[in-house]
C-alpha positions as CSV (number, residue, x, y, z in Angstrom):
1,M,-8.6,3.0,25.1
2,R,-10.2,4.0,21.8
3,T,-8.3,6.0,19.1
4,F,-10.0,8.4,16.7
5,V,-8.6,10.1,13.6
6,A,-10.6,12.8,12.0
7,G,-13.7,11.7,13.8
8,Q,-13.4,8.0,12.8
9,E,-12.5,5.3,15.2
10,A,-9.4,3.3,14.3
11,H,-9.5,-0.4,15.2
12,G,-5.8,-1.4,15.2
13,D,-2.5,-0.1,14.0
14,F,-3.0,-0.6,10.3
15,E,-6.4,1.2,10.4
16,F,-4.9,4.1,12.4
17,A,-2.1,4.5,9.8
18,E,-4.6,4.3,7.0
19,L,-6.9,7.0,8.5
20,A,-3.9,9.2,9.5
21,L,-2.1,9.0,6.2
22,G,-5.0,8.6,3.9
23,I,-3.3,5.6,2.2
24,D,-4.6,2.0,2.1
25,V,-1.3,0.2,2.5
26,D,-2.6,-3.1,1.2
27,L,-3.8,-1.4,-2.0
28,F,-0.3,-0.3,-3.0
29,R,1.9,-2.9,-1.2
30,G,-0.4,-5.9,-1.7
31,P,-1.9,-8.1,1.0
32,L,0.2,-10.3,3.3
33,E,-1.8,-13.4,2.2
34,S,-1.7,-14.7,-1.3
35,E,-4.0,-13.3,-4.0
36,T,-5.1,-14.6,-7.3
37,D,-3.7,-13.2,-10.5
38,D,-7.1,-11.5,-11.3
39,D,-7.2,-10.0,-7.8
40,R,-3.7,-8.7,-8.1
41,A,-4.3,-7.2,-11.6
42,A,-7.5,-5.5,-10.3
43,R,-5.7,-4.1,-7.2
44,E,-2.7,-2.9,-9.2
45,D,-5.1,-1.2,-11.7
46,V,-6.9,0.6,-9.0
47,A,-3.6,1.6,-7.3
48,R,-2.3,3.1,-10.6
49,H,-5.5,5.2,-10.9
50,V,-5.3,6.4,-7.3
51,L,-1.6,7.2,-7.7
52,A,-2.3,9.1,-10.9
53,D,-5.0,11.1,-9.0
54,L,-2.7,11.8,-6.1
55,R,0.0,13.1,-8.6
56,A,-2.5,15.3,-10.4
57,E,-3.6,16.8,-7.0
58,A,0.0,17.4,-6.1
59,E,0.7,19.2,-9.4
60,A,-2.4,21.3,-8.7
61,G,-0.7,22.5,-5.4
62,D,-1.9,19.9,-2.8
63,E,1.3,19.3,-0.8
64,I,-0.3,16.5,1.3
65,A,-1.3,14.6,-1.9
66,G,2.2,15.0,-3.1
67,W,3.6,13.3,0.1
68,D,0.9,10.7,-0.2
69,A,1.9,10.0,-3.8
70,L,5.5,9.5,-2.8
71,Y,4.5,7.2,0.0
72,A,2.1,5.2,-2.2
73,D,4.7,4.9,-5.0
74,A,7.3,3.6,-2.5
75,L,4.8,1.0,-1.2
76,T,4.4,-0.3,-4.7
77,R,8.1,-1.2,-4.7
78,T,8.0,-3.2,-1.5
79,V,7.4,-6.9,-0.9
80,P,6.0,-7.8,2.5
81,F,8.5,-9.9,4.4
82,L,6.0,-12.6,5.3
83,R,4.9,-13.0,1.7
84,A,8.5,-13.1,0.5
85,A,9.4,-15.6,3.2
86,R,6.6,-17.9,2.1
87,G,7.9,-18.0,-1.4
88,Y,11.5,-18.6,-0.3
89,R,13.0,-21.9,-1.4
90,P,16.5,-22.7,-0.3
91,G,18.8,-23.5,-3.3
92,A,16.4,-22.0,-5.8
93,G,18.1,-18.7,-6.3
94,E,20.5,-17.6,-9.1
95,A,23.5,-18.8,-7.2
96,A,22.1,-22.3,-6.8
């Protein structure tokens, strides 16, 4: 079965969510794989600009952009479980 959102075919769950919500999750949350410091800095810079644009559109009266801005902002505060688990080292925390 093929799934379409706004005339575009979605290939998988993540692409469906991106098309439906209008938000690139990896842009704000970060990829599940590791990324270089330069890649992360570039991604975060673009994410800041996109978030600023969404907030400006929301202030101009676009309610959907307002919800997208809230969602994108929340994504910037998450750490994907798999990425966090890869960096986990037993006995390396504050209590150790």
